[in-house]
C-alpha positions as CSV (number, residue, x, y, z in Angstrom):
1,M,9.6,16.9,-15.2
2,N,6.6,14.7,-16.1
3,K,6.7,11.0,-15.2
4,P,7.3,9.5,-18.7
5,L,10.1,12.0,-19.5
6,K,11.7,11.5,-16.2
7,S,11.6,7.7,-16.6
8,A,13.1,8.0,-20.0
9,V,16.0,10.1,-18.7
10,L,16.6,7.6,-15.9
11,L,16.4,4.7,-18.3
12,S,19.1,6.2,-20.5
13,A,21.4,6.6,-17.4
14,C,20.6,3.1,-16.2
15,I,21.4,1.6,-19.6
16,G,24.8,3.4,-19.6
17,L,25.5,2.1,-16.2
18,M,24.4,-1.4,-16.9
19,A,26.2,-1.8,-20.3
20,P,29.3,-3.5,-19.0
21,T,27.3,-5.9,-16.8
22,L,24.9,-6.7,-19.6
23,A,27.6,-7.2,-22.1
24,A,29.3,-9.7,-19.8
25,C,26.0,-11.5,-19.3
26,N,25.5,-11.8,-23.1
27,K,29.0,-13.2,-23.6
28,A,28.4,-15.8,-20.9
29,G,25.0,-16.8,-22.4
30,N,24.1,-20.1,-24.1
31,A,22.6,-20.9,-27.5
32,N,19.1,-20.0,-26.3
33,D,20.2,-16.4,-25.8
34,K,20.3,-16.0,-29.6
35,K,17.0,-17.8,-30.4
36,E,14.1,-15.4,-31.1
37,Q,11.5,-15.6,-28.4
38,V,8.3,-13.8,-27.4
39,L,7.5,-13.2,-23.7
40,R,3.8,-12.4,-23.1
41,I,3.0,-10.4,-20.0
42,A,-0.5,-9.8,-18.6
43,T,-1.5,-7.7,-15.6
44,S,-4.7,-7.1,-13.6
45,M,-3.8,-3.5,-12.8
46,G,-5.2,-1.8,-15.9
47,Y,-2.1,-1.2,-17.9
48,S,-2.7,-1.2,-21.7
49,A,-0.5,-3.0,-24.2
50,E,1.0,0.4,-25.2
51,D,1.5,1.7,-21.7
52,E,4.9,3.6,-21.9
53,W,5.3,4.1,-18.2
54,F,4.9,0.4,-17.5
55,R,7.4,-0.6,-20.1
56,Q,9.9,1.9,-18.9
57,R,9.6,0.7,-15.4
58,F,9.6,-3.1,-15.9
59,T,10.4,-4.2,-19.4
60,D,12.8,-1.8,-21.3
61,L,15.9,-2.8,-19.4
62,F,15.1,-6.5,-19.8
63,E,14.6,-6.1,-23.5
64,F,17.9,-4.2,-23.8
65,A,19.7,-6.9,-22.0
66,N,18.0,-9.7,-24.0
67,P,17.6,-8.4,-27.6
68,N,16.4,-11.8,-28.7
69,I,13.3,-11.6,-26.4
70,K,10.3,-9.5,-27.5
71,I,7.8,-8.4,-24.9
72,E,4.1,-8.5,-25.7
73,M,1.6,-7.0,-23.3
74,I,-1.8,-8.4,-22.9
75,A,-4.4,-5.9,-21.9
76,T,-7.1,-7.0,-19.4
77,N,-8.9,-3.7,-18.7
78,D,-12.4,-3.2,-19.9
79,D,-12.6,0.1,-21.9
80,R,-16.2,-0.3,-23.1
81,Y,-17.7,2.2,-20.7
82,M,-15.2,5.0,-21.6
83,Y,-17.5,5.7,-24.6
84,V,-20.8,3.9,-24.1
85,P,-22.9,4.2,-20.9
86,P,-23.6,0.8,-19.3
87,K,-27.0,-0.9,-19.5
88,Q,-29.2,-1.0,-16.4
89,G,-27.4,-2.9,-13.6
90,E,-24.4,-3.6,-15.8
91,R,-20.8,-3.2,-14.6
92,P,-17.4,-3.5,-16.2
93,K,-15.8,-6.9,-16.3
94,D,-13.6,-7.4,-13.4
95,P,-9.9,-7.2,-14.5
96,M,-9.1,-10.3,-12.4
97,D,-11.8,-12.3,-14.1
98,K,-10.4,-11.2,-17.5
99,L,-6.8,-12.1,-16.4
100,K,-7.9,-15.6,-15.3
101,E,-9.6,-16.0,-18.6
102,V,-6.6,-15.1,-20.7
103,M,-4.3,-17.2,-18.5
104,Q,-6.2,-20.2,-19.6
105,G,-6.7,-19.2,-23.3
106,D,-5.1,-20.6,-26.4
107,N,-2.2,-18.1,-26.4
108,P,-1.7,-17.5,-22.6
109,P,0.6,-15.0,-21.0
110,D,3.8,-16.3,-19.6
111,V,4.2,-13.8,-16.8
112,V,1.3,-12.3,-14.8
113,M,1.6,-9.2,-12.6
114,V,-1.1,-8.8,-9.9
115,Q,-1.9,-7.3,-6.6
116,Y,-1.1,-9.0,-3.3
117,E,-4.7,-9.6,-2.5
118,Q,-5.2,-11.5,-5.8
119,L,-2.4,-14.1,-5.2
120,T,-4.5,-16.3,-2.9
121,D,-7.1,-16.8,-5.6
122,L,-4.5,-17.7,-8.3
123,I,-2.5,-20.0,-6.0
124,S,-5.6,-21.9,-4.7
125,N,-6.7,-22.5,-8.3
126,N,-3.3,-23.8,-9.3
127,M,-2.8,-21.1,-11.8
128,L,0.8,-20.1,-10.8
129,T,4.0,-22.1,-11.1
130,Q,5.9,-22.6,-7.8
131,L,9.2,-20.7,-8.0
132,D,11.2,-22.6,-5.3
133,P,12.5,-25.3,-7.6
134,M,13.8,-22.7,-10.1
135,I,15.4,-20.7,-7.3
136,T,17.2,-23.8,-6.0
137,K,18.3,-24.9,-9.4
138,D,19.8,-21.5,-10.3
139,K,21.0,-20.8,-6.8
140,F,19.1,-17.5,-7.0
141,D,19.8,-15.8,-3.6
142,T,16.6,-14.6,-1.9
143,S,18.1,-14.3,1.6
144,D,18.7,-10.6,1.1
145,F,15.0,-9.8,0.5
146,V,13.3,-7.8,3.2
147,P,10.9,-9.7,5.5
148,A,8.0,-7.5,4.5
149,V,8.3,-8.8,1.0
150,I,9.7,-12.4,1.0
151,D,7.9,-13.6,4.1
152,G,4.7,-11.8,3.0
153,L,4.7,-13.6,-0.3
154,K,5.5,-17.0,1.3
155,K,2.6,-16.4,3.8
156,V,0.0,-16.4,1.0
157,G,1.7,-19.5,-0.5
158,E,1.6,-21.4,2.8
159,G,5.4,-21.4,3.0
160,K,6.0,-21.7,-0.8
161,L,6.9,-19.0,-3.2
162,Y,4.7,-18.4,-6.2
163,A,5.6,-14.8,-7.0
164,M,8.2,-12.1,-6.4
165,A,8.2,-8.3,-6.0
166,P,11.1,-6.1,-6.8
167,T,9.9,-3.0,-4.9
168,F,7.4,-2.0,-2.2
169,S,6.1,0.9,-0.3
170,S,5.4,1.0,3.5
171,S,4.5,3.1,6.4
172,A,6.2,3.8,9.8
173,V,5.7,6.1,12.8
174,I,7.7,9.3,12.6
175,Y,8.5,11.1,15.8
176,N,9.7,14.6,16.9
177,K,12.7,14.1,19.2
178,R,12.5,17.6,20.5
179,M,8.9,17.2,21.8
180,F,9.9,14.0,23.5
181,D,13.0,15.6,25.1
182,E,11.0,18.6,26.3
183,A,8.5,16.3,27.9
184,G,11.1,14.0,29.4
185,V,9.5,11.0,27.7
186,P,11.6,8.1,26.2
187,Y,11.6,7.7,22.4
188,P,9.3,5.1,20.9
189,K,10.7,1.7,19.8
190,D,10.1,-0.7,17.0
191,K,7.1,-3.0,17.4
192,M,5.6,-1.3,20.4
193,T,2.0,-2.3,21.1
194,W,-0.8,0.2,20.3
195,E,-1.4,0.4,24.0
196,E,2.2,1.4,24.7
197,T,2.1,4.0,21.9
198,F,-1.1,5.5,23.2
199,D,0.5,5.7,26.7
200,L,3.4,7.7,25.3
201,A,0.8,9.9,23.5
202,R,-0.9,10.5,26.8
203,R,2.4,11.8,28.3
204,L,3.1,14.1,25.4
205,S,-0.3,15.7,25.0
206,K,-0.8,19.1,26.6
207,G,-2.3,22.6,26.2
208,E,-5.7,23.8,25.1
209,G,-7.5,25.1,22.0
210,E,-5.3,26.1,19.1
211,N,-2.2,25.7,21.3
212,R,-2.9,22.0,22.0
213,K,0.0,19.6,21.4
214,Y,-1.1,16.1,20.5
215,G,0.8,12.9,21.2
216,F,-0.3,10.8,18.1
217,S,-2.0,11.0,14.8
218,F,-2.8,8.4,12.2
219,S,-1.5,10.7,9.5
220,T,0.9,13.6,9.2
221,H,-1.8,15.5,7.4
222,N,-5.1,16.3,9.0
223,M,-6.7,13.1,7.7
224,G,-5.5,11.6,10.9
225,G,-8.6,13.1,12.6
226,D,-10.9,10.8,10.6
227,M,-11.8,8.0,12.9
228,Y,-13.1,5.7,10.3
229,Y,-9.8,6.0,8.4
230,A,-8.0,5.4,11.7
231,S,-10.1,2.4,12.5
232,Q,-9.2,0.7,9.2
233,L,-5.5,1.0,9.9
234,F,-5.8,0.2,13.6
235,M,-8.0,-2.9,13.1
236,A,-6.7,-4.4,9.9
237,P,-4.0,-6.6,11.6
238,L,-6.7,-8.0,14.0
239,Q,-8.5,-9.5,11.0
240,L,-11.9,-8.9,12.6
241,R,-14.7,-9.8,10.2
242,M,-17.4,-7.4,9.3
243,F,-19.6,-10.2,8.0
244,D,-19.3,-13.9,7.6
245,E,-17.4,-15.6,4.8
246,K,-20.5,-15.7,2.6
247,A,-21.6,-12.2,3.3
248,E,-24.9,-13.4,4.7
249,K,-24.7,-12.2,8.3
250,M,-23.0,-9.3,10.0
251,T,-20.5,-10.0,12.8
252,V,-19.7,-6.6,14.3
253,D,-21.8,-6.9,17.4
254,S,-19.0,-8.5,19.4
255,D,-16.7,-7.9,22.4
256,Q,-13.7,-7.6,20.0
257,W,-15.2,-4.9,17.9
258,E,-16.4,-3.1,21.0
259,K,-12.9,-3.1,22.5
260,A,-11.3,-1.8,19.3
261,W,-13.8,1.0,18.9
262,K,-13.5,2.0,22.6
263,S,-9.7,2.2,22.2
264,L,-10.1,4.6,19.3
265,L,-12.8,6.6,21.1
266,Q,-10.5,7.0,24.1
267,L,-8.1,8.9,21.8
268,K,-10.8,11.5,21.1
269,T,-12.1,11.6,24.7
270,E,-8.6,12.4,26.1
271,K,-7.7,14.6,23.1
272,L,-4.6,12.6,22.3
273,T,-5.1,13.0,18.6
274,P,-6.1,16.1,16.6
275,E,-9.6,16.8,15.4
276,Q,-10.2,16.6,11.7
277,Q,-10.3,20.2,10.3
278,D,-12.8,21.6,7.8
279,P,-11.1,21.2,4.4
280,S,-12.6,24.5,3.2
281,T,-11.1,26.3,6.2
282,M,-7.7,24.7,5.6
283,K,-7.8,25.7,1.9
284,G,-8.7,29.2,2.8
285,R,-5.7,29.5,5.1
286,M,-3.3,28.1,2.5
287,M,-4.6,30.7,-0.1
288,Q,-3.2,33.4,2.1
289,G,0.2,32.6,0.8
290,G,2.2,35.8,1.1
291,G,0.8,36.9,4.4
292,E,3.1,37.7,7.3
293,D,1.8,34.8,9.3
294,Y,1.8,32.3,6.4
295,N,3.1,28.9,7.4
296,P,3.7,26.4,4.6
297,F,3.4,23.6,7.1
298,Q,0.1,24.6,8.5
299,Y,-1.6,21.7,6.8
300,D,0.9,19.3,8.2
301,D,0.4,18.3,11.8
302,F,3.8,16.8,12.2
303,L,6.0,19.5,10.6
304,S,4.0,22.3,12.3
305,G,4.8,20.8,15.7
306,R,1.2,20.0,16.6
307,V,1.8,16.2,16.8
308,A,4.7,14.3,18.4
309,M,4.1,11.0,16.6
310,A,2.4,10.3,13.3
311,I,2.1,7.6,10.7
312,I,4.0,8.4,7.6
313,N,4.5,6.8,4.2
314,Y,8.0,6.2,2.8
315,S,7.3,8.6,0.0
316,Q,6.9,11.4,2.5
317,I,10.4,11.2,3.9
318,N,11.8,13.5,1.2
319,Q,9.2,16.2,2.2
320,V,10.4,16.0,5.9
321,S,14.0,16.1,4.9
322,N,13.6,19.0,2.6
323,A,11.7,21.0,5.2
324,M,14.6,20.6,7.6
325,K,17.2,21.6,5.0
326,N,15.2,24.7,4.1
327,A,14.2,25.8,7.6
328,Q,16.1,29.1,7.3
329,N,13.7,30.1,4.5
330,V,10.6,29.6,6.6
331,K,9.8,32.3,9.1
332,G,9.1,30.9,12.6
333,F,10.2,27.4,11.8
334,S,13.2,25.8,13.5
335,P,14.4,22.4,12.4
336,F,14.3,19.5,14.8
337,E,15.7,16.0,15.0
338,W,13.4,13.1,14.1
339,D,13.4,9.4,13.4
340,V,11.0,6.6,12.6
341,V,10.0,3.3,14.2
342,T,7.7,0.5,13.0
343,L,3.9,0.9,13.2
344,P,2.5,-0.2,16.5
345,V,1.4,-3.8,16.6
346,H,-1.3,-5.8,18.5
347,Q,-0.3,-8.5,20.9
348,E,-2.5,-10.9,19.0
349,A,-0.6,-10.1,15.7
350,P,3.0,-9.0,16.7
351,D,4.4,-9.2,13.1
352,L,1.6,-7.6,11.1
353,G,1.7,-4.0,9.9
354,G,-0.7,-1.7,8.2
355,Y,0.1,-0.2,4.8
356,I,2.6,-2.3,3.0
357,S,2.1,-2.3,-0.8
358,M,4.2,-4.5,-3.1
359,D,4.8,-3.1,-6.5
360,G,5.3,-5.4,-9.6
361,I,4.3,-8.7,-8.0
362,M,5.0,-11.2,-10.7
363,G,4.5,-14.9,-11.2
364,I,4.7,-17.5,-14.0
365,N,1.4,-18.7,-15.5
366,A,1.1,-22.5,-14.9
367,K,0.0,-22.7,-18.6
368,S,3.0,-20.6,-19.9
369,Q,4.3,-21.8,-23.3
370,N,7.7,-20.1,-22.5
371,P,8.4,-20.7,-18.8
372,D,12.2,-20.4,-19.2
373,A,12.0,-16.9,-20.6
374,A,9.4,-16.1,-17.9
375,W,11.7,-17.2,-15.1
376,K,14.6,-15.3,-16.8
377,F,12.5,-12.1,-16.7
378,I,11.5,-12.6,-13.0
379,K,15.2,-13.3,-12.1
380,F,16.3,-10.1,-13.9
381,I,13.7,-7.7,-12.4
382,N,14.3,-9.2,-8.9
383,G,18.1,-9.4,-9.3
384,E,20.9,-7.3,-7.8
385,D,21.7,-5.3,-10.9
386,W,18.1,-4.1,-11.2
387,A,17.9,-3.3,-7.5
388,R,21.1,-1.3,-7.5
389,L,19.8,0.9,-10.4
390,K,16.3,1.4,-8.9
391,A,17.5,2.1,-5.3
392,S,17.3,5.9,-5.7
393,S,13.5,6.0,-6.0
394,S,11.7,8.4,-3.7
395,Y,8.4,6.5,-3.8
396,Q,9.3,2.8,-3.7
397,I,11.8,0.8,-1.7
398,V,13.8,-2.0,-3.4
399,S,13.2,-5.4,-1.9
400,R,16.8,-6.3,-1.6
401,Q,18.1,-4.9,1.7
402,K,21.7,-4.5,0.4
403,Y,20.6,-1.7,-1.9
404,I,18.2,0.2,0.3
405,K,19.7,3.7,0.5
406,Q,19.3,6.4,3.2
407,K,17.9,9.5,1.6
408,D,20.0,12.7,1.3
409,G,22.6,11.5,3.8
410,L,20.0,10.8,6.5
411,S,20.7,8.2,9.1
412,I,17.2,7.0,10.1
413,N,15.9,3.7,11.2
414,I,15.1,2.5,7.7
415,K,14.3,-1.0,8.9
416,A,11.1,0.5,10.3
417,F,9.7,0.3,6.8
418,T,10.9,-3.2,6.1
419,T,10.1,-5.3,9.1
420,L,6.4,-5.9,9.5
421,L,4.5,-8.2,7.2
422,P,1.6,-7.0,5.0
423,V,-2.0,-7.6,6.2
424,P,-3.9,-9.8,3.8
425,Q,-7.1,-8.1,2.7
426,M,-10.0,-10.2,3.8
427,D,-13.0,-10.9,1.6
428,Y,-11.3,-9.6,-1.6
429,K,-13.2,-12.0,-3.8
430,L,-16.5,-11.2,-2.0
431,Y,-16.1,-7.5,-2.8
432,R,-15.3,-8.4,-6.4
433,D,-18.4,-10.5,-6.7
434,M,-20.7,-8.2,-4.7
435,P,-19.6,-4.6,-5.3
436,G,-22.6,-3.4,-3.3
437,L,-20.8,-4.6,-0.1
438,R,-19.1,-1.2,0.0
439,Q,-22.5,0.2,1.2
440,V,-22.1,-1.9,4.3
441,N,-18.8,-0.1,5.0
442,S,-20.6,3.2,4.5
443,I,-23.1,2.3,7.2
444,G,-20.3,1.6,9.6
445,Q,-18.6,4.9,8.8
446,R,-21.8,6.8,9.5
447,V,-22.5,4.9,12.8
448,L,-18.9,5.4,14.0
449,Q,-19.2,9.1,13.4
450,E,-22.3,9.2,15.6
451,V,-20.4,7.3,18.3
452,V,-17.5,9.8,18.2
453,Q,-20.0,12.7,18.4
454,G,-21.4,11.2,21.6
455,K,-24.8,10.5,20.1
456,T,-24.6,6.7,20.4
457,P,-22.8,4.4,22.9
458,V,-20.3,2.1,21.4
459,R,-22.1,-1.2,21.7
460,D,-25.4,0.4,20.7
461,G,-23.7,1.7,17.6
462,L,-22.3,-1.7,16.7
463,K,-25.8,-3.2,17.2
464,Q,-27.2,-0.6,14.9
465,W,-24.6,-1.4,12.3
466,Q,-25.3,-5.1,12.7
467,T,-29.1,-4.6,12.2
468,E,-28.8,-2.2,9.2
469,G,-26.0,-4.2,7.7
470,N,-28.0,-7.5,7.8
471,T,-30.8,-5.7,6.0
472,M,-28.4,-4.5,3.4
473,L,-26.9,-8.0,3.0
474,Q,-30.3,-9.4,2.3
475,Q,-30.9,-6.8,-0.4
476,L,-27.5,-7.6,-2.0
477,K,-28.5,-11.3,-2.3
478,E,-31.0,-10.1,-4.9
479,N,-28.8,-7.5,-6.5
480,P,-25.1,-8.0,-5.7
481,N,-24.2,-4.7,-7.4
482,G,-26.4,-2.6,-5.1
483,P,-28.9,0.0,-6.3
484,S,-28.3,1.7,-9.6
485,G,-28.1,5.4,-10.2
486,P,-28.7,7.6,-13.3
487,N,-27.9,5.9,-16.6
488,G,-27.7,2.5,-14.9
489,M,-24.4,3.3,-13.1
490,I,-23.8,1.2,-10.1
491,M,-24.0,3.2,-6.8
492,Y,-21.3,2.3,-4.2
């Protein structure tokens, strides 16, 4: 079933379930509930005014419950280059710049929906209304929100709440209990340090060649062997800067960067994590579908039993559960017990995790002409009725802990997905203003690969990155977009 059709079916079911509650709400309403109102919503995430999926997810239920309020979407995406090639050195207008522009226009949006990284910019420029007074006045209970969401949002507001998010997605470490039991190693725990996790991996790794068993991977799939991908997840909570706050000078030639890279290199040296396989080879094996030795999990390091611990996204839990339930249909595969714990943490940042993505972050425009309706919308989408109806999602977790459900009768440590706080993305505005900065990342990716291959010592590699990066930063001062390719397209 495609996403729009599936959403429509779920919407019909949800409306049926909510009808008694919504009817009760309407009876208890005041005179303003009958007054015709228009609620304008803008988002920086590229949804058009006619986006059906967005409306089904966020606005249809609200409009059903509030027939006097009409939703208007304000598009902020730049569609010019879908049809006309850009001029030399030209790039599409940043959606965030467009959003800020319409927020201060003559007919501004009442509600804005943004990404977590964009909140700091809006809050620091006094463009969002603080929600705490409204929460207090209406006695709107936020105590049930998971720490990953409510504390994460308060963190960017310096203790104050300027936005709310009804759902989120997160990652955790999944582990194979059978492999731990066979090795006589204790199971991992929530908020273990990376060092403790790597020590467990050391005790679980054994064997040689194709029969090698690995203790840890940064992904259940073979992407876990990509050291640059691993370094981003491992180092994000440390908030180590790649360059200074003005992107004028590199800062990677440091003891902290050296220590982090050496920790990752040790995983490769000791063969604690699997090597990244050739994608073409993997595809060829998967094409051999009906063969006698075919293994549907050969692309998955965790389900295939090659890895004892791996980082997994919440959306992958269904895949693991289904594999265990259908084990009798897979030749040579026997189900095993498993569970999850939080991502490892650094001692310097014991509460920060890696991949935590809030969905539907919404705040009230400080220049809203209809703030009461805006708050009513935010209360509704972040309320208990909405959470109860959306709790069955396989891809997002509702922010209210009371309604977080175990999947398919599982009994796993679901709090592993809800405990750690999101890591703020550093230099978000710099990357917006200077898209060419991505080329500095590319230099680091190439240099790290040379370090992993043993061609360059760690500190020498960081010095090389520092030197080449400084040259690139000087070039970006003259052309923030970086060099242009064919037809004037910006090359990242």
